C-alpha positions as CSV (number, residue, x, y, z in Angstrom):
1,M,16.1,11.3,25.5
2,R,15.0,10.7,21.7
3,V,11.9,8.8,20.7
4,L,11.5,7.6,17.1
5,I,7.6,7.6,16.4
6,C,7.4,5.4,13.2
7,P,4.0,3.9,12.8
8,D,1.9,2.9,9.2
9,K,-1.9,4.7,8.9
10,F,-4.9,3.5,11.4
11,A,-6.6,2.7,8.4
12,G,-10.3,4.5,7.6
13,T,-9.4,7.0,9.9
14,L,-5.7,9.3,10.2
15,S,-3.5,9.2,7.4
16,A,0.7,7.5,8.9
17,P,2.0,11.3,8.9
18,A,-1.8,12.6,11.0
19,V,-0.2,9.7,13.5
20,A,2.9,10.4,14.1
21,A,2.2,14.2,14.3
22,A,-0.6,13.2,17.3
23,V,2.0,11.4,19.2
24,A,4.4,13.1,18.6
25,E,1.8,16.1,20.4
26,G,0.4,13.5,22.9
27,W,4.2,13.1,24.3
28,H,5.6,16.5,24.4
29,S,2.3,17.6,26.5
30,S,3.9,15.3,29.3
31,A,7.9,15.6,28.6
32,P,8.8,18.7,26.3
33,D,12.0,18.7,26.4
34,D,12.6,15.5,24.6
35,E,13.4,14.8,21.3
36,T,10.7,12.8,19.6
37,V,11.8,11.9,15.1
38,I,8.7,11.2,13.1
39,R,9.1,8.6,10.4
40,P,5.5,7.8,9.1
41,L,5.4,4.7,6.9
42,S,4.1,2.5,4.7
43,D,4.1,-1.0,2.8
44,G,3.3,0.3,0.0
45,G,-0.6,0.5,0.2
46,P,-2.8,3.8,0.9
47,G,-0.6,6.7,1.9
48,F,2.9,5.2,0.4
49,V,3.1,9.1,-1.8
50,D,2.1,11.2,1.3
51,V,4.8,9.5,3.0
52,L,7.4,9.4,1.0
53,A,6.2,13.4,0.4
54,T,7.3,13.9,4.2
55,A,10.8,13.4,3.9
56,L,11.5,13.5,-0.1
57,P,12.2,16.7,-1.1
58,G,10.7,16.5,-4.6
59,R,7.1,17.6,-5.3
60,T,3.6,17.2,-5.3
61,L,2.0,17.5,-9.2
62,P,-2.0,17.4,-8.7
63,V,-3.8,15.1,-10.6
64,E,-7.5,14.7,-12.0
65,T,-8.4,10.6,-12.1
66,V,-10.8,8.0,-12.0
67,D,-12.0,5.6,-9.4
68,P,-11.8,1.6,-9.7
69,L,-16.0,2.9,-11.0
70,G,-14.5,4.9,-13.4
71,R,-15.8,8.0,-11.7
72,P,-13.9,11.1,-11.1
73,A,-10.6,11.0,-8.2
74,A,-7.9,13.0,-7.1
75,G,-4.5,11.6,-7.2
76,S,-0.8,12.6,-7.3
77,V,2.4,12.3,-8.4
78,L,5.5,12.9,-6.2
79,L,8.5,13.7,-8.5
80,V,12.5,13.9,-7.1
81,G,13.8,14.5,-9.8
82,D,14.0,11.9,-12.3
83,T,12.0,9.4,-10.5
84,A,8.5,9.5,-9.6
85,Y,6.3,7.8,-6.7
86,V,2.6,7.3,-7.7
87,E,0.4,5.2,-5.2
88,S,-1.9,2.6,-7.2
89,A,-4.8,2.6,-4.2
90,Q,-5.3,6.6,-5.3
91,A,-6.9,5.1,-8.1
92,C,-7.7,1.8,-7.2
93,G,-8.3,1.9,-3.3
94,L,-10.9,-0.4,-1.7
95,H,-11.5,3.1,-0.1
96,L,-13.1,4.8,-2.3
97,V,-16.1,2.9,-3.4
98,E,-18.8,2.0,-0.6
99,P,-19.9,-1.8,0.5
100,A,-22.7,-1.5,-1.8
101,D,-20.9,-0.5,-4.7
102,R,-18.0,-2.7,-5.4
103,D,-18.2,-4.1,-7.9
104,V,-14.6,-6.5,-8.0
105,R,-15.9,-8.1,-11.7
106,G,-15.9,-4.8,-13.5
107,A,-13.6,-2.3,-11.4
108,T,-10.7,-1.0,-13.4
109,S,-7.2,0.0,-13.3
110,Y,-7.4,3.0,-15.7
111,G,-6.8,6.1,-13.0
112,L,-3.9,4.4,-12.1
113,G,-2.6,4.6,-16.2
114,I,-3.7,8.0,-16.3
115,L,-0.7,8.5,-13.1
116,I,1.1,7.3,-14.1
117,T,0.9,8.7,-17.6
118,H,1.2,12.1,-16.3
119,A,4.4,11.1,-14.3
120,I,5.9,10.4,-17.4
121,E,4.4,13.9,-19.3
122,H,6.6,14.8,-16.8
123,G,9.7,13.6,-17.3
124,A,9.8,10.6,-15.2
125,R,12.5,8.7,-16.2
126,T,11.4,5.1,-13.5
127,V,8.2,5.4,-11.8
128,V,7.5,3.6,-8.7
129,V,4.2,2.6,-8.4
130,G,2.8,1.3,-4.7
131,L,0.7,-1.3,-4.7
132,G,-2.6,-2.3,-2.9
133,G,-5.5,-2.1,-1.3
134,S,-6.7,-2.2,-4.0
135,A,-10.5,-2.6,-5.4
136,T,-9.7,-4.3,-8.8
137,N,-8.5,-7.9,-9.4
138,D,-7.8,-6.5,-13.8
139,G,-4.4,-7.5,-13.8
140,G,-3.4,-4.0,-15.0
141,A,-5.7,-4.6,-18.0
142,G,-7.2,-1.2,-17.1
143,M,-3.9,0.8,-16.7
144,L,-2.3,-0.6,-19.6
145,A,-5.8,0.8,-21.8
146,A,-4.6,3.9,-20.3
147,L,-1.6,3.6,-21.6
148,G,-2.4,2.9,-25.1
149,A,-2.7,-0.7,-24.9
150,P,-6.1,-1.9,-24.0
151,P,-7.7,-5.8,-24.2
152,L,-9.3,-6.3,-27.3
153,D,-11.6,-9.4,-28.2
154,G,-11.0,-12.2,-31.2
155,S,-12.8,-9.3,-33.1
156,G,-10.4,-6.4,-32.5
157,Y,-13.2,-4.8,-30.6
158,A,-11.9,-3.5,-27.1
159,L,-13.0,-5.2,-24.7
160,P,-15.1,-3.6,-20.7
161,Y,-13.2,-2.6,-18.1
162,G,-12.9,-5.1,-14.8
163,G,-11.5,-8.9,-14.8
164,A,-14.4,-10.5,-16.2
165,A,-14.4,-9.5,-19.2
166,L,-10.9,-10.8,-20.0
167,V,-12.6,-14.1,-20.0
168,A,-11.9,-12.7,-23.8
169,V,-9.6,-11.2,-24.2
170,A,-7.5,-12.2,-27.6
171,E,-4.9,-9.4,-27.7
172,L,-3.1,-6.1,-26.8
173,G,-4.6,-2.8,-29.6
174,G,-1.1,-1.2,-29.7
175,A,2.0,-0.9,-27.6
176,P,2.1,0.8,-24.5
177,R,3.3,4.1,-24.0
178,L,6.2,3.9,-21.7
179,R,8.6,6.0,-23.4
180,D,12.0,3.7,-21.8
181,V,10.4,4.1,-18.7
182,T,11.1,1.7,-16.2
183,L,8.5,0.8,-13.5
184,V,8.9,-0.4,-10.8
185,A,6.2,-1.9,-8.4
186,A,6.4,-1.3,-4.4
187,T,5.1,-4.3,-2.6
188,D,5.1,-6.3,0.5
189,V,2.5,-9.5,-1.7
190,D,4.5,-12.2,-3.1
191,S,1.4,-13.8,-4.3
192,P,1.1,-15.3,-8.2
193,L,-0.9,-13.8,-10.6
194,T,-3.2,-17.2,-10.6
195,G,-4.1,-20.2,-8.5
196,L,-5.3,-21.4,-5.4
197,H,-2.9,-18.9,-3.9
198,G,-3.0,-15.9,-6.5
199,A,-4.9,-12.9,-6.7
200,S,-8.6,-13.7,-7.1
201,N,-8.5,-16.6,-5.0
202,V,-6.5,-14.6,-1.9
203,Y,-8.1,-11.2,-2.1
204,G,-11.0,-11.4,-4.0
205,P,-13.3,-12.1,-1.1
206,Q,-12.3,-9.4,0.3
207,K,-13.6,-7.2,-2.4
208,G,-16.7,-8.7,-2.5
209,A,-16.1,-11.6,-4.7
210,S,-18.4,-14.8,-4.5
211,R,-17.0,-18.0,-5.1
212,E,-18.5,-18.1,-8.5
213,D,-16.7,-14.6,-8.8
214,V,-13.0,-15.9,-7.9
215,M,-13.7,-18.4,-10.5
216,L,-14.3,-16.6,-13.4
217,L,-12.4,-13.9,-12.4
218,D,-9.3,-16.5,-12.3
219,G,-9.6,-18.2,-15.0
220,A,-10.1,-15.1,-16.8
221,L,-6.6,-13.7,-15.7
222,T,-5.1,-17.3,-16.7
223,R,-6.6,-16.2,-20.2
224,W,-4.6,-12.9,-20.0
225,A,-1.4,-13.7,-18.8
226,E,-1.1,-15.4,-21.5
227,V,-1.2,-12.3,-23.5
228,L,1.2,-10.5,-21.2
229,E,3.5,-13.2,-22.3
230,K,3.3,-12.1,-26.1
231,L,4.4,-8.2,-24.9
232,P,8.3,-8.8,-25.5
233,T,9.1,-7.3,-22.5
234,C,7.1,-10.5,-20.4
235,P,9.3,-12.4,-18.4
236,P,8.3,-15.8,-19.5
237,G,5.6,-17.9,-17.1
238,V,4.5,-14.5,-15.2
239,A,1.9,-16.2,-13.9
240,N,3.7,-17.6,-11.0
241,L,6.2,-15.1,-10.3
242,A,6.6,-14.0,-7.0
243,G,4.2,-10.2,-7.0
244,A,2.2,-10.9,-10.3
245,G,-0.6,-11.0,-7.9
246,A,-0.4,-8.0,-5.6
247,A,-3.5,-5.6,-6.2
248,G,-5.2,-7.4,-8.2
249,G,-3.0,-8.7,-10.7
250,L,-0.9,-5.1,-11.6
251,G,2.0,-6.7,-10.2
252,A,1.9,-8.7,-13.0
253,A,1.0,-6.1,-15.6
254,I,3.9,-4.0,-14.2
255,L,6.6,-7.0,-14.5
256,A,5.2,-7.8,-18.3
257,L,6.4,-4.1,-19.0
258,G,9.9,-5.6,-18.4
259,G,9.7,-3.5,-14.4
260,R,10.4,-5.5,-11.7
261,C,9.2,-6.0,-7.4
262,E,10.8,-4.3,-4.5
263,S,9.5,-4.9,-0.5
264,G,7.2,-1.2,-0.5
265,I,8.5,-1.7,3.6
266,A,12.3,-1.9,2.7
267,L,11.6,0.5,-0.3
268,V,10.2,3.4,2.5
269,N,12.5,2.9,4.8
270,R,15.6,3.3,2.7
271,L,14.2,7.0,1.7
272,I,13.2,8.2,4.8
273,G,16.4,6.8,6.7
274,L,15.1,4.9,9.3
275,D,18.2,2.6,10.2
276,A,19.7,5.9,10.8
277,A,17.3,7.3,12.8
278,L,17.5,4.2,14.6
279,D,20.5,3.8,15.3
280,A,20.0,7.0,16.9
281,A,17.9,6.8,19.3
282,D,16.5,5.8,22.7
283,L,12.8,4.4,22.1
284,V,10.4,4.0,19.6
285,I,6.6,3.6,18.6
286,T,5.4,2.2,15.8
287,G,1.1,1.5,15.1
288,E,-1.5,0.1,13.3
289,G,-5.7,0.7,12.8
290,S,-5.2,-2.9,13.6
291,F,-2.5,-5.1,16.1
292,D,-3.7,-8.3,15.1
293,Y,-1.4,-11.6,13.9
294,Q,-1.5,-10.7,10.4
295,S,0.7,-7.4,11.8
296,L,3.9,-9.7,12.9
297,R,4.3,-11.5,9.2
298,G,5.6,-9.2,8.0
299,K,3.5,-6.1,7.6
300,V,5.1,-2.6,8.7
301,V,5.4,-3.4,12.3
302,A,6.9,-5.9,12.6
303,G,9.3,-5.2,10.9
304,V,10.0,-2.0,13.0
305,A,9.9,-4.1,16.1
306,G,12.6,-6.5,14.8
307,A,15.0,-3.5,14.1
308,A,14.2,-1.9,17.0
309,R,15.0,-5.5,19.0
310,D,18.0,-6.1,17.4
311,R,19.4,-2.6,18.9
312,G,18.4,-3.4,21.8
313,L,15.7,-1.0,21.9
314,P,12.3,-0.4,23.9
315,C,9.4,-0.8,21.2
316,L,6.0,0.3,22.0
317,V,2.9,-0.5,19.5
318,L,-0.6,2.4,19.8
319,A,-3.1,0.5,17.3
320,G,-6.4,0.8,17.0
321,R,-8.1,-2.4,18.6
322,V,-5.4,-5.1,20.0
323,S,-5.9,-9.3,19.3
324,A,-2.3,-9.9,19.0
325,G,-0.7,-12.3,21.7
326,R,1.2,-10.9,24.7
327,R,4.0,-13.4,23.8
328,E,4.4,-13.4,20.2
329,A,4.1,-10.0,20.1
330,A,7.2,-10.1,23.0
331,A,9.3,-13.0,20.7
332,A,8.7,-9.8,17.7
333,G,10.4,-7.6,19.3
334,I,7.4,-5.2,21.2
335,T,7.5,-4.1,25.0
336,E,4.4,-3.0,25.6
337,S,1.2,-2.4,23.0
338,W,-2.2,0.0,24.0
339,S,-5.4,-0.1,22.5
340,L,-7.6,2.6,22.0
341,T,-10.7,0.8,22.3
342,E,-9.1,-0.3,25.5
343,H,-8.4,3.3,26.2
344,F,-11.9,4.8,25.2
345,G,-13.8,1.8,26.0
346,S,-15.7,1.3,22.8
347,E,-14.7,1.2,18.9
348,E,-17.0,3.8,17.8
349,E,-15.6,6.1,19.9
350,A,-12.0,5.4,18.9
351,M,-12.8,5.3,15.8
352,S,-14.7,8.4,16.1
353,R,-11.9,10.6,17.9
354,P,-8.4,9.1,17.2
355,A,-6.1,11.6,17.5
356,D,-7.5,13.0,20.5
357,G,-7.4,9.0,21.7
358,L,-3.0,8.8,20.2
359,H,-2.4,11.8,22.1
360,E,-3.6,11.0,25.8
361,V,-2.0,7.5,26.0
362,A,1.2,9.1,24.3
363,A,0.8,11.2,26.8
364,R,0.2,8.8,29.6
365,L,3.2,6.8,27.9
366,A,5.7,9.5,28.2
367,R,5.1,10.1,32.1
368,Q,6.1,6.0,32.4
369,W,8.7,6.1,30.4
370,S,10.7,10.0,29.9
371,R,13.7,10.2,31.9
372,S,12.5,13.7,31.9
């Protein structure tokens, strides 16, 4: 039997490759003769580079960058030919900042600019930026500063980092140093930059923004969009374009630099050859940290389950916790779902021993499903 294992990360505990490895080991402990095919997945958020590094014949370059508060952080660039893959979450990720230290007004995307610069200096002609899981709401202003185009106030002084300072932005202090490199934003967020459905209103509260913060940041990003439109590469009405609000407005900055947005899930699926793996599979296992109603609306699990359903394949979901309804899950193509919280009897143990839980649940599933 050929089992395709293609999970997303378990946020806060295991990367997607680690989840897939634990499931495969558990399956083989009960069905050693079965073939397991591992294809970890990402939608562009945390783990994007790690997932692609498991499948693409490139080299990973370590980079010293900074986090949303300007503190030292470890990042990397995956270089495949003349295409580089970088991950905004390595420099802008919400997971890099403890809840008590989060500062949505002052958080900066400067570290992402360092990663992009490193990719360019190593010969990349195209830089694909995975967007998601950010602690920032600065519209990519920090990223542009790192690329040589800092935001300035009306007197020509450089503004402090963070989205709140953009209420005073008047112009950019230089041209972005991109060397004709093409930027691609890999994201499955289609929010605009501003307005009721924009970056500040939709995602700001998740990053610690109060209602007052949201109103301030939305106004600041509206002004920022007017400055971005002065760039010769910026499309008109950039603030209203789909994807402009991704990762605290990083999507808008990439669009303003002449880049484009692509579906993160679709891009990863294409690069790792997921369709071919699905065509050859007898059973599909996917999963994520929390399998809930949002999982069924365009996230990794929904995409995998739909593709399995179209091929008549059973699809099993393993998750840290499960709250999605059975009928909705079945309609999406999911045959069964299993929760580590239920397996252990407590969320605390599920969070502390996720690999053990995945191994044990996968072993049980192999005894039920394997033809051997």
